[in-house]
N, C-alpha and C positions, 0 to 999 in steps of 0.2 A: 150523330156519328162523327168521330174525329179521324182525320186522315193525315198521315205524313206523306209529303210530296217531294220528290227529287226529280229535277229535270237537268239534263246535261246536253248542251249543244256545242259542237266543236267544228272548227274549220282548219284545214291544213292547206297551205298554198304551195304550188310547185316552185314559185319564185317569190321572194319577199314583196309584200305590199308596201307601198310608200304612202304613209298617211292613211286616213280613213275616218269616217264619221258614221255612227250607227245609232239606231233607235230600237230598243228592245221592249217588248210588251208580253211578259210571261208571269208577272206577279199576280197571285190570286186576288180577286176583287173583294175589298172589305165592306164597301158601301152597297150591299145588295140584299134583298130579302132572303132570309133563310140561310145566310152564310156569314161567318165571322172568321177573321184571320188572327190566330193566336201568336204566330211568329213567322217571319219571312226574311230571308237574306238572299242577295244575288252577288256572287263572286265572279269577277272578270279577270282572266289570266291571258296575257300579261296585264299588269295594272295599267289602265289607260292614263294618258296625260290629263285628260279632262273627263269629268263625270258629273251628270246632273240627274237627280231623281225628282220627278215631278208628276203632276196629274194632268191629263189631257182634257179636252172639252167634255168628253163623254164620262169623265170621272174615273178613267182607267189609270193605273199606276204604270208609268213608262220611265225608262232609263235611257238617257242619251250619253254616249261616250265617244271619245275620239283619240286617235294616235297621231303623233306628228312624225315619228320616225319609222323606219322599216320594221316589219314583223312578218314572220312566216306561219303564224298560227294565232287563233283566238279560241278561247274556251270559256263557256258560260255555265255556271252551276247555280241552280236555284234550289234552296231548301225551305220548305214551309210546313207549317202545321195549321190545318183549317178545320173548323167545326161546320158541319153541313146538316141542316134540318131536312129530314127526308119527307116531310109532309108535302103532298101535292097541292097545287092551288085550287081554290074553289072556283068552279066555272058558272055557278048559278047566277051571278050578277052580270054576265056578259050580255051586251045589248044585241037585239036582232040585227042581222046584217043590213037590212033595209033602213035601219035607224042610224047606222054608223056615220054616213056622210053628213047628216045633220049635226051630230056631236062634233065631228071634225071641223065643220064650218064655224062652230061657236068657240073652238079652242083658241086661246090667246097665249098659251104657254110656248116660250121659245127656249126653255132650258134644256139640259142634256137628255132628259127622258121624254121630251115633247114628241108626240106621235107625228107631228108635221115634218120632222127631219127624215122620216122613214117611209115616205110615200112616193117620192120621185125616183127616177132612175139614178143609179150611182155608178162609180167607175167599173165595178165588176158585175153589176146587176142591171140589165136592160129591161125595159117593158117590151116584151116579145109577144107577138100575136099567138104563136103556137102554145106558149106556156100559159097565157091568159085564157085561151080556149080550154086547155087542160083543166085549169082551176075552175072555170065556169061550169064544167060538167059535174062538179060536186055541190053546186049551189042549189038548194031547194027552198021553196017558200016557207017562211017561219023559222028557219034555222038561225041560231045565234052566231055571232062572229067566232066564238070558241069552237062551236060544232063544225063550222066550215073550216077553220084552221086544222082541226084534227082530221077531218075528212080529206082535205088536200094532202096533208102530211102522210096519211096512211095510203092514199092513192099513189103518191110519189114513191113510197116504199115498194109498192107493187110494180110500178113502172120501171124503176131503176134497179141495177144490180151493183153491189159493192165490188169494185175491181180496182185495186191500187195500180194496175199497169195501164189503165185505159186513158188516164188524163195526167196532166202536169199542173204545177201550181198556177200557170198562166193560161190554162185552157178556158176558153169562154164558156159561160153557162149554157149558151145556145148549142154549142157543140156537144157538151156532155149530155144535155137533154136529148139531142138527136141520137146519140149513141145508146142511151139508156144505161150508161155505166159511169162509174166515177167513185170518188171518195167523199168523206164527210163535207169537205169544202164545196164540192159540186152539188151534193144533195141540198146543202143549205142555201147556196146561191140560187138554185133552181126554185126551191120552195119560196124564197123571198120574192123572186120575180113573179111567181104565180100569185102570191097574195097581194103584192102591190098592184098587179094587173087588174085585180077585181076590187081595188080600193081599200085594202086592209094594210095599215102600217105594219111593216115587218123589218126586223134588223138581224144582224149577225152576232152570234155569241161564240167566243173562243173559250176553251177551257180544257179540263182534264176529266178522264173517266177513271173510276177505280179499277185497279189491275186485277183484283181477285173478285169473281162474281159470288153472290150469296150461294149457299148450299143448294144444289139442285137447279140452279139457274144457268143459262148459257152465257158464255163469255161475250161481252159486247164488242162490236167492231170498233177499232180505233183506240183501244186501251193502251197500246204501246207507244202512242204519240199524242201530241196535242189534238184535241177533238173540236168539232164545231157543231152548232145547232142553231135554232131559229127562235126569235122572240116576236110575238105579235100582240098588237094593242087591241083589246076587246071592248073598248069603251071606258068612260071615265070611272065608273064604279068598279069594274073588274081590273082595269089596268092591263099590265103585260102578263102574258103567259109564255112559257117556253116549251118548244116541241123539238124532239130529236128525230128527224126524218130518216136518218141512217139506221136507226134501231126501232123506229115506229113506236115511240113512247113519249109521254110528257117528261121533261127534264125534272129529275128529282134528286134524291139523296146521293146518287152515283155521279152526278154532274157537278163539277166544281168550276165555278165561273172565274175566268181571267179578265175578260173585257167584253164590252158592248160596242158595236159600231154599225155603220150602214152596210159594210161588206168587209171582206178580208183585208182590203187595202187599209182600212182604218185600224186594224188590230193585228197585223202581221207580227209573228213572234220576233223577227229581226229583219230590219231593212236598213239600207244605207248606201254609201258610195266610198270607193277607194280607187287608187291607181295600182294596177297589177297587170302582169303579162303571164300567160300560161293558165293552166287549169287549177282546180281546187277540189278537195274532198271534204264532205261534210257528214256528220253523224248526229243523230238525236236519240235520246233514250229517256223514257219517263217511267217512274215508279210511283204508284198511288196505293199506299198501304193503309187499310183501315186498322184502327187501334181499338182493342177491346171487343 
């Protein structure tokens, strides 16, 4: 399936900002299984004095830009065309959970996709006793890592309720888990904490969902904004699989990958610093249109 994607992010400041440096991570990922980017452009208005397009450690496309003088607004517009393979991953080669620790002990890879980067706590994902106990409740003798990942994700879908008013971007995963409510970022951080707590390497995936569902299928939550889901390492033979706990499904043809990281902090759509007084307004709009 081929998708046309348009993302617009805008900020309006009550008073002009003086200077500012930002990092943007919204470009669809070209180096990933089942996805290819046919074209992609990112426009910034006003035109910044400095701009650098680069690739970060995890292989994500990021853009750094900065302003030296005063400005009262910033607008970002992404346009991309992406081909996405709808085939779901094979789970047959996933190792049993009780064999995973042995495979990890033998792992010597320290590259971007190495599972060892995704085992320890990270800035947004603690190792929490309550979430570890929740995940442990889905572990049964003989289950593979992939089966445990899907069981934990489905269990979390039953435990949590999608509620865009319950949390903010900086709400801790422990608080969202205690409330049993949140958005895709919360679902993903909680699932990552659950999996890491039982020894499964897990990471954060940011991306887009198609806007229009297939005929007869329900609309997926989060389709009007950037979305997030989870990737988990299931052993050397199986590699990484991706699961969307917000919608209780494996990530497939509807999920367009933007970036991989340890948590949201690694792949935030935009972050930075500037000198400003007063408030600001922001807007975000996403269209993901299937072609053909």
